C-alpha positions as CSV (number, residue, x, y, z in Angstrom):
1,M,-17.0,-11.5,-19.2
2,N,-14.4,-9.1,-20.5
3,E,-16.9,-6.3,-20.1
4,M,-17.4,-7.2,-16.4
5,F,-13.6,-7.2,-15.8
6,A,-13.3,-3.8,-17.5
7,K,-16.0,-2.4,-15.3
8,L,-14.5,-3.8,-12.1
9,A,-11.1,-2.4,-13.1
10,A,-12.3,1.1,-14.0
11,P,-10.6,3.9,-12.1
12,F,-12.5,5.5,-9.2
13,P,-13.4,9.2,-9.1
14,P,-10.4,11.1,-7.8
15,E,-12.4,12.2,-4.7
16,R,-12.8,8.6,-3.7
17,V,-9.1,7.9,-3.5
18,S,-7.3,8.6,-0.3
19,W,-3.6,8.8,0.6
20,R,-1.6,7.4,3.5
21,V,2.0,7.7,4.6
22,G,4.3,4.8,3.6
23,S,8.0,4.8,4.5
24,T,9.4,8.0,6.1
25,S,12.8,9.7,6.2
26,A,14.7,9.1,9.4
27,D,13.8,12.6,10.6
28,K,10.1,12.1,9.9
29,K,9.9,15.3,7.8
30,R,9.2,13.5,4.5
31,G,7.4,10.4,3.5
32,L,6.1,8.3,0.6
33,A,2.5,9.0,-0.3
34,L,0.6,5.8,-1.1
35,A,-2.9,5.9,-2.8
36,Y,-5.7,3.6,-1.5
37,I,-9.4,3.2,-1.6
38,D,-11.8,2.4,1.2
39,A,-13.3,-1.1,1.6
40,R,-16.8,0.4,1.3
41,D,-15.9,1.7,-2.2
42,V,-14.9,-1.9,-3.2
43,M,-18.2,-3.2,-1.9
44,D,-20.1,-0.5,-3.9
45,R,-18.1,-1.4,-7.1
46,L,-19.0,-5.1,-6.7
47,D,-22.7,-4.2,-6.1
48,E,-22.8,-2.0,-9.1
49,V,-21.0,-4.3,-11.6
50,V,-22.2,-7.8,-10.6
51,G,-25.1,-7.1,-8.3
52,P,-25.4,-7.5,-4.5
53,S,-26.5,-11.1,-4.7
54,N,-23.8,-12.2,-7.1
55,W,-20.7,-11.8,-4.9
56,Q,-19.7,-12.9,-1.5
57,A,-16.6,-12.6,0.8
58,R,-15.3,-15.3,3.1
59,Y,-12.4,-15.1,5.6
60,P,-10.4,-18.3,6.3
61,H,-7.0,-18.1,8.0
62,A,-3.7,-19.5,6.8
63,N,-0.4,-19.6,8.6
64,G,-1.4,-16.7,10.9
65,K,-2.6,-14.6,8.0
66,T,-6.2,-13.4,7.5
67,V,-7.2,-14.5,4.0
68,C,-10.2,-13.1,2.1
69,E,-11.9,-15.1,-0.7
70,I,-14.1,-13.1,-3.0
71,D,-16.5,-15.2,-5.0
72,I,-18.3,-13.8,-8.0
73,W,-21.1,-15.7,-9.8
74,I,-20.3,-15.8,-13.5
75,E,-23.0,-17.1,-15.8
76,G,-22.0,-20.5,-17.3
77,R,-19.2,-21.0,-14.9
78,G,-20.8,-20.7,-11.5
79,W,-18.9,-19.2,-8.5
80,V,-15.3,-18.1,-9.3
81,T,-13.0,-17.3,-6.4
82,K,-10.0,-15.1,-6.1
83,A,-8.1,-14.7,-2.8
84,D,-5.4,-12.8,-1.0
85,G,-4.3,-12.2,2.5
86,A,-2.9,-9.7,5.0
87,G,-1.3,-9.8,8.4
88,D,-2.6,-7.8,11.4
89,T,-2.1,-4.0,11.3
90,D,-0.9,-2.1,14.3
91,V,-4.2,-0.4,14.8
92,E,-7.5,-2.3,15.2
93,A,-5.6,-5.5,14.4
94,E,-8.5,-7.8,13.5
95,K,-10.6,-5.3,11.7
96,G,-7.6,-3.9,9.9
97,A,-6.5,-7.4,8.7
98,L,-10.0,-8.1,7.4
99,S,-10.2,-4.9,5.5
100,D,-6.7,-5.2,4.0
101,A,-7.3,-8.8,3.0
102,F,-10.7,-7.8,1.4
103,K,-9.1,-5.0,-0.6
104,R,-6.2,-7.2,-1.7
105,A,-8.5,-9.9,-2.9
106,A,-10.5,-7.2,-4.8
107,V,-7.2,-6.3,-6.6
108,R,-7.1,-9.8,-7.9
109,W,-10.4,-9.0,-9.6
110,G,-8.9,-5.8,-10.9
111,I,-10.6,-3.4,-8.5
112,G,-8.2,-0.6,-7.7
113,R,-5.3,-2.4,-9.3
114,Y,-4.4,0.8,-11.3
115,L,-3.4,2.5,-8.0
116,Y,-0.3,0.3,-7.8
117,D,0.9,1.9,-11.0
118,L,0.7,5.5,-9.7
119,D,3.8,7.3,-8.7
120,S,4.5,7.3,-4.9
121,P,6.1,10.7,-4.5
122,W,8.0,12.0,-1.5
123,V,5.9,14.6,0.3
124,D,6.1,16.8,3.4
125,L,4.6,15.5,6.6
126,K,3.1,17.1,9.6
127,Q,2.8,15.6,13.1
128,V,-0.6,14.9,14.5
129,G,-0.4,13.6,18.0
130,R,2.1,10.7,17.9
131,S,1.5,10.0,14.2
132,Y,2.6,11.7,11.0
133,V,0.2,12.6,8.1
134,I,0.6,14.2,4.7
135,A,0.9,18.0,4.9
136,D,-2.2,19.9,3.5
137,H,-0.2,21.8,0.9
138,E,0.8,18.5,-0.7
139,L,-2.8,17.3,-1.4
140,P,-3.4,19.3,-4.7
141,R,-0.2,17.7,-6.1
142,L,-1.4,14.3,-5.2
143,R,-4.9,14.8,-6.6
144,A,-3.2,15.9,-9.9
145,L,-1.8,12.4,-10.2
146,L,-5.3,11.1,-10.5
147,G,-6.5,13.7,-12.9
148,G,-7.7,11.8,-15.9
149,E,-4.5,10.4,-17.3
150,D,-5.2,7.3,-19.4
151,T,-4.7,4.3,-17.2
152,N,-3.0,2.2,-19.9
153,T,-0.5,5.1,-20.6
154,A,0.2,5.4,-16.9
155,R,1.0,1.8,-16.7
156,E,3.4,2.0,-19.6
157,D,5.1,5.0,-18.3
158,A,5.3,4.2,-14.6
159,C,8.3,2.5,-13.0
160,D,7.8,-0.5,-10.9
161,S,6.3,1.1,-7.7
162,S,7.7,-1.5,-5.4
163,E,11.2,-1.0,-6.6
164,K,10.8,2.8,-6.3
165,I,9.6,2.5,-2.7
166,A,12.4,0.1,-1.8
167,K,15.0,2.4,-3.3
168,A,13.5,5.4,-1.5
169,M,13.7,3.5,1.8
170,I,17.3,2.6,1.3
171,S,18.1,6.2,0.3
172,S,16.5,7.5,3.5
173,F,18.8,5.4,5.6
174,S,21.7,7.7,4.7
175,L,19.9,10.5,6.5
176,A,20.1,8.7,9.8
177,E,22.7,10.2,12.0
178,T,22.5,7.7,14.9
179,V,21.6,4.1,15.5
180,Q,18.6,5.3,17.5
181,D,17.3,7.1,14.3
182,L,17.3,3.8,12.5
183,M,15.7,2.0,15.4
184,D,12.9,4.6,15.6
185,W,12.4,4.2,11.8
186,A,12.2,0.4,12.2
187,Q,9.6,0.6,15.0
188,D,7.4,3.1,13.2
189,P,4.1,1.4,12.2
190,N,4.2,3.1,8.7
191,S,7.7,1.6,8.1
192,K,6.6,-1.8,9.2
193,R,3.6,-1.7,6.9
194,A,5.5,-0.4,3.9
195,I,8.1,-3.3,4.2
196,A,5.3,-5.8,4.6
197,D,3.7,-4.6,1.3
198,L,7.0,-5.2,-0.6
199,P,7.8,-8.4,-2.4
200,S,10.0,-10.6,-0.3
201,N,13.2,-10.0,-2.3
202,L,12.9,-6.2,-2.1
203,A,12.0,-6.4,1.6
204,D,15.1,-8.4,2.2
205,E,17.2,-5.9,0.3
206,V,15.8,-3.1,2.5
207,R,16.6,-5.0,5.6
208,R,20.1,-5.7,4.5
209,A,20.6,-2.0,3.7
210,W,19.2,-1.0,7.1
211,Q,21.6,-3.5,8.8
212,Q,24.5,-2.2,6.9
213,R,23.8,1.4,7.8
214,K,23.3,0.4,11.4
215,S,26.8,-1.3,11.4
216,E,28.3,1.8,9.9
217,L,26.9,4.1,12.5
218,S,27.8,1.6,15.3
219,H,31.4,1.6,14.1
220,Q,31.5,5.4,13.9
221,T,30.3,5.6,17.5
222,E,32.9,3.1,18.7
223,A,35.7,5.0,16.8
224,A,34.6,8.3,18.5
């Protein structure tokens, strides 16, 4: 069984890992780069390690959240289930929620869990339509983060990613020059998703810092 878990948790080839924008600075010029894998890669990993007929995914709902339950057949134990959930995303809400819940449940089995231990560096962004994506010149630096470093060493050396992301968000609020800058940040889909991914205590800390900065800017406007 330990061998199965080790195979499930093995790092993916760097070319299979993608990057998305998490929280952004108020001026949208910089953002946090977050590593992720595609749901199809998770399916391939399950097929390769346990066999296509020895796993299944089910999608119940709980309190407005889409929950995914991944069952794996383990000899001598039968079906073993691990589950996790996700809320609707801003784009393709139902499909996005299913995919996110599936990948989160897979993390419970160790698949892609190491990605949470990677640094989430601030990178330059470029605007594409109404969205912002990671600038091309940043991609080599991000790929280097995946370049063969021993996973256990990375875990030992890495800071808590959630705490780093929360601190980066709070730090970015100081760059806001107007209340509208903060409102734009709060309405940005990437910001909403980044906060939703944080543990509740850190998410509350970010919200308090946002409210405090909003009050400061409001008072400055009134004084002027």
